[in-house]
N, C-alpha and C positions, 0 to 999 in steps of 0.2 A: 697334251700328247703332242709329240713333233714330226713330222713325216715329210724326209728329207729323200728326191729321186735324184741320183746323179744326173749329171750333165746327159754324159751319152748315153744313158739309159733312156732321157727324154727324146733325144735324136732319133733311137732305134723306135722307139715307140711311133713317132711321127713318121718316119718313114716307114714302117709295116703297119701304120694303120690301128695299133693298139690303144684302145681306147680305156682301157682299167686293167689295173692289178689285183692280184689275189694273194695275200700274207696268209699262209698258213704252218701248222707245225706236221711235220712228217716223224716217222719213226726215226729219221736219218738227221733231224731238224729242221730249219725256219726254211721255207720254201716259197718263191715268189714266181708266178708264174702270168705274164701277158694274156690279157683275151681281146677280141673283136669285138664292137659293138655289133654287127650283123652275125648271122651264122655264117661261121669261117671253120676248118674249110666248107665245102659246098655240100659235104654228106650230113653235115648237123643241120637239123630241121629246124634245132629253137636257139632264141638268140643266147647265149651262155650268161651276158652280163642281168637278164631279166629272172635266170635260173638264182643268181646270188643275191640279187634285191629282194628275193622272196623267201627268204629263208632264214631262220631263227641262230643262227650259230656264226654269221658274219655280222661285224661292224661296217655299213658304209660310211667313207668320207669323201669330198670332193677335195680335190689338190688342184689348183688351177683349172684346168680344163678336165683331167683324169678321174675317174671314180677308183680309188682305193677301197677294196674291202678286206679285211681284219678279219680272221676267225677269233671269237671270242676267249678262247682260252688264251690268248698271247698277251691280251690286257689286264690289269693294266700295266703301260710300262712308258718311259719318258720321252722316248723316241726311236724310232724306225728307221732305218736307212737303207732304200734301195741300192745296189750297186749292180756295176756290171762288167764282165769279164769278158774281153774281145778273143773271140778266137779266130787265127788269121787264118786258117786254112779254108774254112768255111764260112769266113768274114759272118758269125753272128754272136750276138751278144748274149752271151748268158745271165740269164738275172739273178740274184743270190742278197740276201739283205742280215743287217745287223741287228739285232736289240739289242737295246740298254734300258 
């Protein structure tokens, strides 16, 4: 399986200290969410990455320096592409993915 992260998504992850991506199936399609290595925002008491590492529903991959957790129901697939759509009003990148 091949995982591709669009360049603007990589830059956004670096700028916002996002160290992992979670790719899951939701009722409206495939979802991609970035999570921090540390508990963020401050009201979260536990490390979100640790939460996904200790589950049997996700498979962990290391892509360059980032972790990617993929829900097992999405596997097997040939390729997952993580894309970002820039919102010019709030300057955020919204993550989404394509599965082939």
